[in-house]
C-alpha positions as CSV (number, residue, x, y, z in Angstrom):
1,M,135.9,-224.2,-31.6
2,K,132.3,-223.7,-32.5
3,Y,130.5,-220.4,-32.3
4,S,128.4,-217.9,-34.2
5,I,129.2,-214.2,-34.6
6,I,127.1,-211.3,-35.9
7,Q,128.4,-207.7,-36.2
8,E,126.8,-204.5,-37.4
9,S,127.7,-200.8,-37.4
10,R,125.4,-197.8,-38.1
11,I,126.0,-194.1,-38.6
12,G,123.1,-193.0,-36.4
13,K,122.3,-189.3,-36.8
14,R,125.9,-188.2,-37.3
15,D,127.5,-187.0,-40.5
16,I,130.2,-189.8,-40.5
17,N,130.6,-193.1,-38.8
18,Q,133.7,-193.0,-36.6
19,D,133.1,-196.5,-35.3
20,R,135.0,-199.5,-36.5
21,V,134.3,-203.2,-35.8
22,S,136.2,-206.4,-36.9
23,W,136.8,-210.0,-36.1
24,L,139.4,-212.5,-37.2
25,A,139.8,-216.2,-36.5
26,T,142.0,-219.3,-36.9
27,D,140.9,-222.8,-36.1
28,D,142.1,-222.3,-32.5
29,T,141.5,-218.7,-31.6
30,A,139.1,-215.8,-32.4
31,L,139.6,-212.1,-31.9
32,M,136.8,-209.4,-31.8
33,I,137.6,-205.7,-31.8
34,V,135.5,-202.6,-31.5
35,A,136.9,-199.0,-31.7
36,D,135.0,-195.7,-31.3
37,G,136.8,-192.7,-32.8
38,M,136.5,-189.8,-30.6
39,G,134.4,-187.1,-32.3
40,G,135.9,-184.3,-30.3
41,H,139.3,-184.9,-31.9
42,L,140.2,-184.4,-35.6
43,H,139.1,-187.4,-37.6
44,G,138.6,-190.0,-34.9
45,E,137.6,-192.5,-37.6
46,I,141.3,-192.6,-38.6
47,A,142.3,-193.5,-35.1
48,A,139.7,-196.2,-34.9
49,Q,140.8,-197.6,-38.3
50,L,144.4,-197.6,-37.3
51,A,143.6,-199.4,-34.0
52,I,141.6,-202.1,-35.8
53,D,144.2,-202.6,-38.5
54,T,147.2,-202.6,-36.2
55,I,145.6,-205.1,-33.7
56,G,144.4,-207.2,-36.6
57,A,147.9,-207.3,-38.2
58,R,149.5,-208.3,-35.0
59,F,146.9,-211.1,-34.6
60,R,147.7,-212.4,-38.1
61,S,151.4,-212.4,-37.1
62,E,151.1,-214.2,-33.8
63,A,148.1,-216.6,-34.1
64,R,149.9,-219.6,-35.6
65,P,147.2,-220.9,-35.3
66,R,146.9,-220.0,-31.6
67,L,148.3,-217.2,-29.4
68,A,151.0,-218.1,-27.0
69,D,149.7,-215.7,-24.3
70,P,146.4,-214.0,-25.0
71,A,146.7,-211.5,-22.2
72,L,150.1,-210.4,-23.3
73,F,149.0,-210.2,-26.9
74,L,146.1,-207.9,-26.0
75,A,148.2,-205.6,-23.8
76,L,150.9,-205.3,-26.5
77,A,148.4,-205.0,-29.4
78,L,146.4,-202.2,-27.9
79,R,149.6,-200.3,-27.0
80,Q,150.9,-200.8,-30.5
81,G,147.6,-199.4,-31.8
82,H,148.2,-196.4,-29.6
83,E,151.7,-195.9,-30.8
84,S,150.6,-196.2,-34.5
85,I,148.0,-193.4,-34.0
86,V,150.6,-191.2,-32.3
87,R,153.1,-191.8,-35.1
88,H,150.4,-190.9,-37.7
89,A,149.6,-187.7,-35.9
90,S,153.3,-186.8,-35.7
91,D,154.0,-187.6,-39.3
92,C,151.0,-185.5,-40.4
93,R,152.0,-182.6,-38.1
94,I,148.7,-182.7,-36.3
95,P,148.8,-180.7,-33.1
96,A,148.7,-182.8,-29.9
97,H,145.4,-181.2,-28.7
98,A,143.7,-182.2,-32.0
99,A,145.3,-185.6,-32.6
100,P,142.9,-188.4,-33.5
101,R,142.0,-190.7,-30.7
102,T,139.8,-193.7,-30.1
103,T,138.4,-196.0,-27.4
104,C,139.0,-199.7,-28.0
105,I,137.8,-203.0,-26.6
106,A,139.2,-206.3,-27.9
107,C,138.5,-209.9,-26.8
108,V,140.3,-213.2,-27.5
109,V,138.5,-216.5,-27.2
110,Q,140.9,-219.5,-27.0
111,D,140.9,-222.8,-25.1
112,G,137.3,-222.3,-24.1
113,Q,138.1,-219.1,-22.3
114,A,137.5,-215.4,-23.0
115,I,140.0,-212.6,-22.1
116,W,139.7,-209.0,-23.0
117,A,141.4,-205.6,-22.8
118,H,140.0,-202.1,-23.1
119,A,140.8,-198.4,-23.0
120,G,137.9,-195.9,-22.7
121,D,134.1,-196.5,-22.5
122,S,133.5,-199.0,-25.3
123,R,132.1,-202.0,-23.4
124,L,132.2,-205.8,-23.3
125,Y,129.3,-207.8,-21.8
126,L,129.6,-211.5,-21.0
127,V,126.3,-213.3,-20.3
128,H,126.4,-216.7,-18.7
129,Q,123.3,-218.8,-19.7
130,R,122.3,-222.1,-18.2
131,D,119.3,-224.1,-19.4
132,G,118.2,-221.2,-21.6
133,E,118.1,-218.8,-18.6
134,Q,120.4,-215.8,-18.0
135,Q,122.4,-216.5,-14.8
136,R,125.0,-213.8,-14.6
137,A,126.3,-210.9,-16.6
138,L,129.7,-209.3,-16.4
139,R,130.7,-206.0,-18.0
140,T,133.8,-203.9,-18.3
141,R,134.1,-200.7,-16.2
142,D,134.3,-197.6,-18.2
143,H,137.4,-195.5,-18.0
144,S,135.4,-192.3,-17.6
145,L,135.0,-189.5,-15.1
146,V,131.3,-190.4,-14.6
147,Q,132.2,-194.0,-13.7
148,R,134.7,-192.7,-11.1
149,L,131.9,-190.6,-9.6
150,V,129.6,-193.6,-9.5
151,D,132.3,-195.8,-7.9
152,D,132.9,-193.3,-5.1
153,G,129.2,-192.8,-4.5
154,T,129.0,-189.2,-5.7
155,L,126.6,-190.2,-8.5
156,S,123.9,-192.9,-8.8
157,P,123.9,-195.0,-12.0
158,E,120.6,-193.2,-12.9
159,Q,122.3,-189.8,-12.5
160,A,125.3,-190.9,-14.5
161,A,123.1,-191.9,-17.5
162,S,122.2,-188.2,-18.1
163,H,125.3,-186.5,-16.7
164,P,126.7,-183.8,-19.1
165,M,130.2,-185.2,-18.8
166,R,129.2,-188.9,-19.3
167,N,131.3,-189.1,-22.5
168,R,134.5,-187.7,-20.9
169,V,137.0,-190.6,-20.8
170,F,140.4,-190.6,-19.1
171,S,142.0,-193.4,-21.2
172,C,142.1,-193.9,-25.0
173,L,144.4,-194.8,-27.8
174,G,146.1,-191.8,-29.4
175,G,146.8,-188.4,-27.9
176,G,149.7,-187.3,-25.7
177,T,148.7,-189.3,-22.6
178,E,149.7,-192.9,-22.1
179,P,146.6,-195.1,-22.2
180,Q,145.4,-197.1,-19.2
181,I,144.9,-200.5,-20.8
182,E,143.0,-202.9,-18.6
183,V,143.3,-206.6,-19.2
184,S,140.8,-209.0,-17.7
185,A,141.4,-212.4,-16.0
186,P,140.4,-215.3,-18.3
187,V,136.8,-216.4,-17.9
188,S,135.7,-220.0,-18.8
189,L,132.9,-220.3,-21.3
190,Q,130.1,-222.8,-21.3
191,D,127.5,-223.8,-23.9
192,G,125.2,-220.8,-24.8
193,D,127.4,-218.1,-23.2
194,L,127.2,-214.7,-25.0
195,I,129.9,-212.1,-25.5
196,A,129.0,-208.7,-26.8
197,L,131.3,-205.7,-27.6
198,C,129.8,-202.3,-28.3
199,T,130.4,-198.6,-28.5
200,D,128.7,-196.1,-26.2
201,G,126.3,-195.2,-28.9
202,T,124.8,-198.6,-28.4
203,W,124.9,-199.1,-24.6
204,S,124.3,-195.5,-23.5
205,P,120.6,-195.2,-24.6
206,L,119.7,-198.7,-23.3
207,G,122.0,-199.1,-20.3
208,D,122.5,-202.7,-19.1
209,G,119.0,-203.5,-20.4
210,L,120.6,-204.4,-23.7
211,V,121.8,-207.7,-22.1
212,A,118.4,-209.2,-21.8
213,A,117.5,-208.3,-25.4
214,L,120.7,-209.9,-26.7
215,A,120.5,-213.0,-24.6
216,S,116.9,-213.9,-25.2
217,N,116.9,-214.2,-29.0
218,P,119.1,-215.6,-31.9
219,L,121.9,-213.2,-32.7
220,T,120.6,-212.8,-36.3
221,S,117.6,-210.9,-34.8
222,S,118.9,-209.7,-31.5
223,V,121.9,-207.7,-32.8
224,P,119.9,-205.6,-35.3
225,G,117.1,-205.4,-32.8
226,V,119.3,-203.9,-30.1
227,L,120.7,-201.3,-32.5
228,D,117.1,-200.4,-33.6
229,A,116.1,-199.9,-30.0
230,A,119.2,-197.9,-29.1
231,E,118.7,-195.6,-32.2
232,R,115.1,-195.1,-31.3
233,A,115.9,-194.3,-27.7
234,A,118.6,-191.8,-28.6
235,G,116.3,-190.0,-31.0
236,P,117.7,-187.1,-33.1
237,N,120.9,-187.2,-31.1
238,A,121.7,-190.8,-31.9
239,D,125.5,-191.4,-32.0
240,N,127.2,-194.0,-34.2
241,L,126.2,-197.5,-33.1
242,S,128.3,-200.6,-33.3
243,L,127.9,-204.1,-31.8
244,I,129.6,-207.5,-32.3
245,A,128.3,-210.5,-30.5
246,M,129.4,-214.1,-30.2
247,R,127.4,-217.1,-29.0
248,W,129.7,-219.8,-27.7
249,E,128.9,-223.5,-28.2
250,A,130.6,-226.1,-26.0
251,P,132.8,-228.6,-27.8
252,D,131.2,-231.9,-28.8
253,P,133.0,-234.6,-26.8
254,D,132.0,-237.2,-29.5
255,G,133.4,-235.4,-32.5
256,D,135.3,-232.5,-34.0
257,T,134.0,-228.9,-34.0
258,L,134.5,-226.1,-36.4
259,N,134.8,-222.3,-36.4
260,L,131.7,-220.9,-38.2
261,R,131.1,-217.5,-39.5
262,D,127.7,-215.9,-39.2
263,D,126.9,-217.1,-42.7
264,G,127.9,-220.7,-41.8
265,T,131.2,-220.7,-43.8
266,M,134.6,-221.6,-42.6
267,P,137.0,-218.7,-41.8
268,R,139.8,-218.2,-44.3
269,P,143.3,-219.1,-43.1
270,L,145.2,-216.1,-41.8
271,Q,148.3,-214.9,-43.6
272,Q,151.3,-215.2,-41.2
273,F,153.9,-212.4,-40.9
274,S,157.4,-212.1,-39.6
275,D,158.1,-209.1,-37.3
276,D,159.6,-207.1,-40.2
277,E,156.6,-207.9,-42.4
278,L,154.3,-206.8,-39.6
279,E,156.0,-203.4,-39.4
280,R,155.8,-203.1,-43.1
281,A,152.1,-204.0,-43.1
282,V,151.3,-201.4,-40.5
283,A,153.3,-198.8,-42.4
284,E,151.3,-199.6,-45.6
285,I,148.1,-199.2,-43.6
286,R,149.2,-195.8,-42.5
287,S,150.3,-194.8,-46.0
288,R,146.8,-195.6,-47.4
289,L,145.0,-193.2,-44.9
290,P,143.6,-190.1,-46.6
291,Y,146.4,-187.7,-45.4
292,S,149.8,-186.9,-46.7
293,H,152.6,-186.4,-44.2
294,N,152.0,-182.6,-44.0
295,G,148.6,-183.2,-42.6
296,V,146.7,-182.3,-45.8
297,R,143.9,-184.6,-47.0
298,S,145.1,-186.2,-50.2
């Protein structure tokens, strides 16, 4: 596989950055993850970090060097992330109404196809480009009250952009309600296609207009440029902003291709775990969080 990836996360005008973003790769598969800790719940950044770490640990365990079933992996990994957050809240005796929660979007690229899963309103955009021109853009549908109102015709997209309940989601990882985890069908990629994952702090101020900005420039300039534009548009109320974008390059039929990081280096081989080692790794992650089991910050 040959591709380039750029990621960036900013605090915006908030006191703490509750967003988390990560990517991992082997020679045969790549995983991108974005999680947005929900600020209305206690320490959403912990939920976001647990989601990122749990999904990443499962990828390290199963990508040997490819995933047997990317769709199944995504469904199980996001659910495991949810369960890890719930266990953390229970161990720390955090009341259910205040338990940390997070939205999450994760995407696997393997065999020239992209497949993704999400819970909440962090989004994925997939932009097909042909001959340097944007042809078609896909995006996930938010698991939010406002999206439901748009879908049934009660609100227009323009009204939704400023609706006071636009941040109210009905699916997330963590909390007492089972998440609705939506897994896409696989989508074939062609040379120049763009995949972008972002939190609502990035897409909300710009709407789908961020697609053109990302698609028309190299990622090294378009990713920070989109975050600059979103932060300016949001003004003094700017939320945390996070974005990770991949530019896919079609395989060279006349030679081998390589995974490349955004700095042009090869990704490091992933450590592989047995099931027992995976559980111990997740437990170690949870033990390093800044809370003891009585819910007091350590």
